[in-house]
Structure formats: structure tokens, C-alpha cells
C-alpha positions as CSV (number, residue, x, y, z in Angstrom):
1,M,0.0,0.0,0.0
2,T,1.1,3.6,-0.7
3,E,1.9,6.1,2.0
4,L,-1.2,8.1,1.0
5,E,-3.4,5.1,1.4
6,L,-2.0,4.3,4.9
7,L,-1.9,7.9,6.1
8,G,-3.8,10.6,4.3
9,P,-3.4,14.0,2.7
10,R,-0.9,16.6,4.0
11,A,-2.3,19.6,5.8
12,H,0.4,22.1,4.9
13,G,0.4,21.7,1.2
14,E,2.8,20.0,-1.2
15,P,6.3,19.3,0.1
16,C,9.0,21.9,-0.3
17,G,11.6,19.5,-1.5
18,R,13.1,16.1,-0.7
19,G,15.8,14.6,1.4
20,V,17.2,11.3,2.7
21,L,16.4,10.3,6.3
22,K,18.3,7.5,8.0
23,A,21.3,7.2,5.6
24,V,23.0,6.1,8.8
25,A,21.6,5.3,12.3
26,E,23.0,8.6,13.7
27,D,20.7,10.5,11.3
28,F,17.7,9.5,13.5
29,Q,18.3,10.0,17.2
30,V,15.7,9.5,19.9
31,D,15.9,10.3,23.6
32,E,13.1,9.0,25.8
33,V,11.8,11.6,28.3
34,L,10.9,9.9,31.6
35,D,9.9,12.2,34.5
36,I,10.1,9.5,37.2
37,P,12.5,10.1,40.2
38,L,14.2,6.8,40.9
39,S,14.4,5.8,44.6
40,G,17.9,4.2,44.5
41,D,16.6,1.0,46.2
42,G,14.2,-1.8,45.4
43,E,14.0,-5.0,43.5
44,H,13.9,-3.4,40.1
45,L,17.2,-2.5,38.3
46,W,16.6,0.4,35.8
47,L,19.0,0.8,32.9
48,W,19.4,3.8,30.6
49,V,20.5,2.1,27.3
50,E,21.9,3.5,24.1
51,K,21.3,1.3,21.1
52,R,22.2,1.4,17.5
53,G,20.6,-0.8,14.8
54,L,18.6,-2.7,17.4
55,N,14.9,-2.5,18.1
56,T,13.5,-2.5,21.6
57,E,12.4,-6.2,21.7
58,E,15.8,-7.3,20.5
59,T,17.5,-5.2,23.2
60,A,15.2,-6.7,25.8
61,R,16.2,-10.2,24.8
62,R,19.9,-9.3,25.0
63,L,19.5,-7.8,28.4
64,A,17.6,-10.8,29.7
65,R,20.3,-13.2,28.4
66,A,23.1,-11.1,30.1
67,A,21.2,-10.9,33.4
68,G,20.3,-14.6,33.3
69,V,16.6,-14.0,33.7
70,P,13.5,-14.7,31.6
71,Q,12.6,-12.0,29.1
72,K,9.3,-11.5,30.9
73,M,11.3,-9.9,33.7
74,I,12.4,-7.1,31.4
75,S,10.1,-4.0,31.0
76,Y,10.2,-0.9,28.9
77,A,8.0,2.2,28.3
78,G,7.8,2.2,24.5
79,L,9.1,0.8,21.3
80,K,11.9,2.5,19.4
81,D,13.1,2.1,15.8
82,R,15.8,-0.3,14.7
83,Q,17.4,2.0,12.2
84,A,18.2,4.7,14.6
85,L,20.4,5.8,17.5
86,T,18.1,5.7,20.5
87,R,18.4,6.1,24.3
88,Q,15.7,4.6,26.4
89,W,15.0,3.0,29.8
90,F,14.6,-0.7,30.6
91,S,13.9,-2.3,34.0
92,L,14.8,-5.7,35.2
93,H,12.9,-7.4,38.0
94,L,15.6,-8.9,40.3
95,P,13.9,-9.8,43.6
96,G,16.5,-10.8,46.2
97,K,19.3,-10.5,43.7
98,D,22.3,-8.3,43.4
99,D,23.0,-6.2,40.3
100,P,24.1,-8.7,37.6
101,D,27.2,-8.3,35.4
102,M,25.6,-6.8,32.2
103,S,28.9,-6.6,30.2
104,A,27.9,-9.5,28.0
105,A,25.0,-7.4,26.6
106,E,27.3,-4.5,25.5
107,D,29.1,-4.0,22.2
108,D,29.2,-1.4,19.5
109,S,25.5,-1.6,19.1
110,L,24.5,-1.4,22.8
111,R,25.8,0.6,25.7
112,I,24.5,0.9,29.2
113,L,24.9,4.6,30.1
114,Q,23.3,4.6,33.6
115,R,21.9,2.2,36.1
116,N,19.8,2.7,39.2
117,R,17.5,0.7,41.6
118,H,13.8,1.5,42.0
119,R,10.9,0.0,43.9
120,R,8.6,-0.4,40.9
121,K,9.0,-1.8,37.4
122,L,8.9,0.4,34.3
123,Q,5.3,0.5,32.9
124,R,4.4,0.6,29.3
125,G,3.6,4.2,28.3
126,A,5.3,5.7,31.4
127,H,7.4,8.1,29.4
128,S,6.0,11.5,28.8
129,A,7.7,12.4,25.5
130,N,10.5,11.6,23.1
131,G,13.2,14.1,22.0
132,F,14.3,13.8,18.4
133,T,17.4,14.9,16.5
134,L,17.0,14.2,12.8
135,R,19.5,14.8,10.0
136,L,18.2,14.8,6.4
137,T,20.9,14.5,3.8
138,Q,21.0,15.0,0.0
139,L,18.6,17.9,0.6
140,Q,17.0,19.4,-2.5
141,A,14.7,22.2,-1.5
142,D,14.0,25.9,-1.7
143,R,15.5,26.9,1.7
144,E,13.3,30.1,2.0
145,L,10.2,28.1,1.3
146,L,11.3,25.3,3.7
147,D,12.0,27.8,6.5
148,T,8.5,29.2,6.1
149,R,7.0,25.8,6.2
150,L,8.8,24.7,9.3
151,S,7.8,28.0,11.0
152,S,4.2,27.1,10.2
153,I,4.5,23.6,11.5
154,A,5.9,25.0,14.8
155,A,3.0,27.4,15.1
156,V,0.0,25.1,14.3
157,G,1.3,21.5,14.5
158,V,0.6,18.7,12.1
159,P,-2.0,15.9,11.7
160,N,-1.2,13.2,14.2
161,Y,-1.1,10.3,11.8
162,F,0.4,7.0,12.8
163,G,3.5,6.6,10.7
164,T,3.9,4.0,8.0
165,Q,6.2,1.9,10.2
166,R,3.2,1.0,12.3
167,F,1.8,-1.0,9.3
168,G,4.9,-3.1,8.4
169,H,6.6,-3.4,5.1
170,D,4.2,-2.4,2.3
171,G,1.4,-2.5,4.8
172,G,1.9,-6.2,5.6
173,N,0.6,-5.9,9.2
174,L,-2.6,-4.4,7.9
175,F,-3.0,-7.0,5.2
176,D,-2.6,-9.8,7.9
177,A,-5.0,-8.0,10.2
178,R,-7.7,-8.0,7.4
179,G,-7.1,-11.7,6.9
180,F,-7.8,-12.5,10.6
181,A,-10.7,-10.1,10.7
182,E,-12.4,-11.8,7.7
183,R,-12.0,-15.2,9.4
184,G,-13.2,-13.8,12.7
185,R,-10.1,-15.1,14.5
186,L,-7.4,-13.6,16.6
187,P,-3.7,-14.7,16.4
188,E,-2.7,-17.0,19.2
189,Q,0.8,-15.6,19.6
190,R,0.5,-12.6,21.9
191,N,3.1,-10.3,20.2
192,L,1.5,-11.0,16.8
193,R,-2.0,-10.3,18.1
194,S,-0.9,-7.0,19.7
195,R,0.9,-5.9,16.5
196,L,-2.0,-6.7,14.2
197,L,-4.7,-5.2,16.5
198,S,-2.5,-2.0,16.7
199,A,-2.1,-1.8,12.9
200,A,-5.9,-2.1,12.4
201,R,-6.7,0.5,15.1
202,S,-4.0,2.9,13.7
203,F,-5.3,2.5,10.1
204,L,-8.9,3.3,11.1
205,F,-7.7,6.3,13.1
206,N,-5.7,7.5,10.1
207,Q,-8.8,7.1,7.9
208,V,-10.8,9.4,10.2
209,L,-8.0,11.9,10.4
210,A,-7.5,11.9,6.6
211,R,-11.2,13.0,6.2
212,R,-10.8,15.7,8.8
213,V,-7.6,17.0,7.0
214,A,-9.5,17.0,3.7
215,D,-12.4,19.0,5.1
216,G,-10.1,21.3,7.1
217,T,-11.4,20.4,10.6
218,W,-8.4,18.4,11.9
219,N,-7.1,21.3,14.0
220,R,-10.4,22.9,15.2
221,A,-13.2,21.7,17.4
222,Q,-16.8,21.2,16.3
223,V,-19.9,20.7,18.4
224,G,-20.0,16.9,19.0
225,D,-16.3,16.5,19.0
226,L,-14.6,14.8,21.9
227,L,-11.7,16.9,23.2
228,S,-8.6,15.9,25.1
229,F,-5.5,17.6,26.4
230,T,-2.1,16.8,24.9
231,D,-0.9,14.4,27.6
232,S,-4.3,13.1,28.8
233,R,-6.1,9.9,28.0
234,S,-9.5,11.3,29.2
235,Y,-11.8,13.2,26.9
236,F,-15.0,15.3,27.1
237,P,-17.7,16.4,24.6
238,A,-17.5,19.8,22.9
239,G,-20.5,22.1,23.0
240,E,-20.6,25.7,21.7
241,A,-18.6,27.0,24.6
242,E,-15.9,24.4,24.4
243,C,-15.3,25.1,20.7
244,D,-14.1,28.6,21.7
245,D,-11.9,27.4,24.5
246,P,-8.6,29.5,24.3
247,R,-6.6,26.3,25.1
248,L,-7.5,25.1,21.6
249,A,-5.6,28.0,20.0
250,A,-2.7,27.5,22.5
251,L,-2.3,23.9,21.2
252,D,-3.1,22.5,24.7
253,L,-6.5,21.1,23.9
254,H,-7.4,19.1,20.7
255,P,-10.2,17.3,18.9
256,T,-9.7,13.6,19.0
257,G,-10.3,10.5,16.8
258,P,-11.3,7.0,17.6
259,M,-9.0,4.1,18.6
260,W,-11.6,1.5,17.9
261,G,-12.7,-1.1,20.4
262,E,-15.9,-2.3,22.0
263,G,-19.1,-0.2,21.4
264,D,-19.9,2.7,19.2
265,S,-18.0,6.0,19.0
266,P,-19.5,8.5,21.5
267,A,-18.7,11.4,19.0
268,T,-21.8,13.2,17.6
269,G,-22.5,15.9,15.1
270,A,-20.2,16.1,12.0
271,A,-17.4,14.3,13.8
272,G,-19.6,11.4,14.6
273,E,-20.8,11.2,10.9
274,I,-17.2,10.9,9.7
275,E,-16.5,8.2,12.2
276,R,-19.6,6.3,11.3
277,A,-18.7,6.6,7.6
278,V,-15.3,5.0,8.3
279,R,-16.9,2.3,10.4
280,N,-19.3,1.5,7.6
281,A,-16.5,1.3,5.1
282,E,-14.5,-1.0,7.3
283,V,-17.1,-3.2,9.0
284,A,-15.0,-6.3,9.3
285,L,-12.1,-4.5,10.9
286,C,-14.3,-2.6,13.4
287,Q,-16.2,-5.7,14.4
288,W,-12.9,-7.6,14.8
289,L,-11.6,-5.0,17.1
290,G,-14.9,-4.8,19.0
291,G,-14.6,-8.5,19.7
292,A,-10.9,-8.3,20.9
293,D,-11.7,-7.1,24.4
294,L,-10.4,-3.6,23.6
295,A,-12.0,-0.5,25.1
296,H,-12.9,2.4,22.9
297,E,-10.1,5.0,23.3
298,R,-9.3,8.4,21.8
299,R,-6.2,10.0,20.3
300,I,-5.6,13.7,19.6
301,L,-6.0,14.6,15.9
302,R,-3.5,17.4,16.1
303,L,0.2,16.9,17.0
304,P,1.8,19.9,18.7
305,I,5.6,20.2,18.1
306,T,7.6,21.4,21.1
307,S,10.9,23.2,20.9
308,L,11.2,22.8,17.1
309,A,14.6,24.2,15.9
310,W,16.6,23.6,12.7
311,H,19.8,24.6,10.9
312,Y,21.8,23.6,7.9
313,P,25.2,22.0,8.8
314,A,25.9,22.0,5.1
315,P,24.1,23.2,2.0
316,D,22.5,19.8,1.4
317,I,21.9,18.8,5.0
318,L,18.9,19.8,7.3
319,Q,19.1,19.1,11.0
320,L,15.9,19.2,13.0
321,E,15.4,19.0,16.8
322,F,12.0,18.8,18.5
323,V,10.0,17.0,21.2
324,L,6.8,15.0,20.7
325,P,4.3,13.4,23.1
326,A,4.8,9.7,23.6
327,G,3.3,7.5,20.9
328,C,3.7,10.1,18.1
329,F,5.8,9.8,15.0
330,A,8.6,12.1,14.0
331,T,8.3,11.0,10.3
332,V,4.8,12.6,10.1
333,V,6.3,15.9,11.1
334,V,9.0,15.8,8.4
335,R,6.4,14.6,5.9
336,E,4.6,17.9,6.1
337,A,7.8,19.7,4.9
338,L,9.7,17.3,2.7
339,D,9.3,14.1,0.7
340,L,11.4,11.4,2.4
341,V,13.6,9.4,0.0
342,P,14.9,6.0,1.0
343,A,18.7,5.9,1.5
344,G,20.5,4.7,-1.6
345,Q,17.7,5.8,-4.0
346,T,18.9,7.5,-7.2
347,E,18.4,11.2,-7.4
348,N,15.1,12.5,-8.7
349,P,15.7,14.5,-11.9
350,C,13.1,17.1,-10.8
351,A,14.9,20.0,-9.1
352,Y,13.5,22.0,-6.2
């Protein structure tokens, strides 16, 4: 499937040019932001890990082997990309045990930067944000136009699409999810089940958001919308007064879209009509998710960008730095400014 089919239209217009992201792992750096003071004691060993060319699950397996514990004793807050240089926390449950020698886990692809004890394990979703440093190489763009676009992105945010990596290579996760949905079955393997359910929910959310981008309502509230603050999982309905809440203009409060689960969407009005239209177009997926013991949840439609800064280390290189809420995708930010070209692809004859 194409990027447009998996995500949706851009909100800021056609891209200002093109560039290569992830030519090397260091071009995509992620630092997990975790605002949890560690107690210094307890049966959980927390590790601040830098990894290169490893995804989170592979790293957890390596840490488990080095510590001599089952992998189920390893916890982490969120998944990070393989083709990147990332720094994130892991916790190891070690009741009654001293700190193990973790040197067997370390090499050029993995380093343990910090370790500390804590009384509780690291919970999924516990991190508040991720800080990104991205370097785009082989840049072909009108710099003045690009600077204007990035300023606009900083001011109004971007559509909060799930990135294409959520759907697997060529949308393979979504294809597999459709197959299980058509058969009315769930995968028996826990990790596969989680991955396919997530791909299906993400696709349906993107479909709703794409329609809101197309009609220009992705970044403004309508009566019947369900509103949520940036870092909150709760939501409340929008009436006339809520649609004029100054926190909407301040990018603190946002309209939301559905993360499908059991029951109908509580959105009403024009927002509810869009969500029902997507449900009616994807009946099998919605019924499959409804039968998977998933609660209906909401996700903000608009992604605010914190501390966006950029410069040009060389004429054909753009470096971006910004912070996003947990669970949001850096690539959808870049997508609103530039076409992303796979590393190694030949140059496009079209000049920008």
C-alpha cells in the first residue's frame, strides 16, 4: 500500500523538496523523556540504554540473556526504531538478587549509560515524551520556502497520523489483520496479536484523520467532537462554549479521533458522521476490534511540536530538533515539509 493510502493528505500543502532520512543510524536519534524520580533502592534495576541498529524487543532479549533472567522480567516504556540511535530506559525485575554483570550485553550496538534501583518496574507508556534529532541529507529544497513551512509547523502543529512503520513493510501488518478479521479469528501468539490489532486501530484512526484533514477540521473543534489535552487519556464532549476554549488556540486542547474497540463511538455531530462513515467502510475490521476485548479510546488529531529548531550544517543537510508526546511519529512531522527518500535511491531528476 502507498503512504497516501496508509496515512492521508498533507495539511500544509505540497512538500518543499526532498531529502534522505536514516542514511546512517545517527541521522535519526531519539531520547526517551521519563519524568520519574528513581528511589535508589528496590528489587527493580533500571538501565538507561543507548542502542544502534537494534529494536526494543531485540534489546530486551539481549539484556535478559546477560542478566540470566526470563525475558518477561524485562520491562520498557515504549518501542523505538531499529534503524536509529536511541536512548531509552529498561527495568529488570531482580527480587532478592544483586546487580548482575551486564557486560555480555554490551558491544558497538548497545551501551548501558546509567543504572539505578527503583521500587517499581517500568510501565508501558510511562514516558511523557520523546526528544528527536533528525538529520536529512542529500537535501533538495527551496530553503526560504522550507524555513517558512517549518515555522508554520511549529506554530500550528501537524496531523497526528500513525507513521507507515506501524503497518509493516508495504502495509503487511494491515494485510494480515484484514485476513484474521475476515476469518473472525485472533492470532494465538501474543506479540503478533498485539501488532495486528494495533495496525488495524491505527489504520482506522488515520482514515478518520484523513477525512478531517480533507475538510479542514483536523485542528479545530466542532460541536459533537470529543476533546482531550495533549498528555491526557481522558476526553469530554464539545459544545458551543468548548469550541471557543482558548486552550485550543494554544495547542493544549485538541479534537480527537477513535481508537476502535468495543461499542460505538461517542462522538456526535459532523465528527460522529465521519467516524460512522469510516466504520461503515471497514465493517470487518471494526467488528474484529470490537470482539478483541479492547475498550474504545481516543487519540488527539493534532500533534503539537515542542521546541522545534533547525539549521543547515551543510548546503545539502537539514538538521531538526523537536520533542513529541509519547506514541507520536517524527516522520509525520517531516512529511509535512519534505518528501522522504529511501537511503540509496537515485536522485530525482526534478529540481527544487
